[in-house]
N, C-alpha and C positions, 0 to 999 in steps of 0.2 A: 503492501502499499503507499505510495508516495504521501508527501508533507502534505499538497495540497486538499488532497482527501480528508487525512487528519486535521486540517483548517476547518474543510467543510464541517466536519463533525463537531467540533467544539464548537463555532461559531450557530450551528444549529440546535446543539446543546444548550447555547447564550450565557458561555462563557465570556468574560472581561479577558483584557488581556492583561495577564498579572502574572508575578514569578511562581505560584503556584501553576498556573497555566502552562507556561514555558517549561515546566516539571514535566508535567502530564503530557506535551507534545513530546518529550523525550523519551517517557517511559512508554506513550504508544510507538513510539517508532522503536522501541529496545522490542515491544511485544512482537512485535513485527519482524522480528531479525534483521533492523540497520543494526549497523557496527557502530557503537557510542563509542567513545577511547571513556576506560575507568578516571581517568586523571582527575581531579576534584576542576582544576586551572581550567581544562578541557570541556568539563561543563557545561562549568558557568559562563564562561566564554561564550559557549551554544548555544545555552540558556538564554542572554541575550540577544542573541542575532536571532534565535527563534522567533521572540517576543517582540524583536521591532517589526519582522516580516507577518506576526499576527495582525499587527496593529496595525498596519499598510492592509490586510487582509480585510482587515473590518471595516477599516476606513471606503476601501473601493467597492464592499457591499454597501456598507449604509450610506455612503454619500455625506458621513459627517463622522466626528473623533469620537470616542468612548471613554 
């Protein structure tokens, strides 16, 4: 499953762009056998980027910032 599909799921579930949601994206990616390094630093940086992408995803679909 790709990242867009996961973001679509979260958006449909009404998830806001929070640190917890970024962690949930990582968890869902891992559940679907996507490799995520175990390094805390790498995971933190990846979560930051995912959160930024999810914010843009929400903005693109809602036409406003959340």
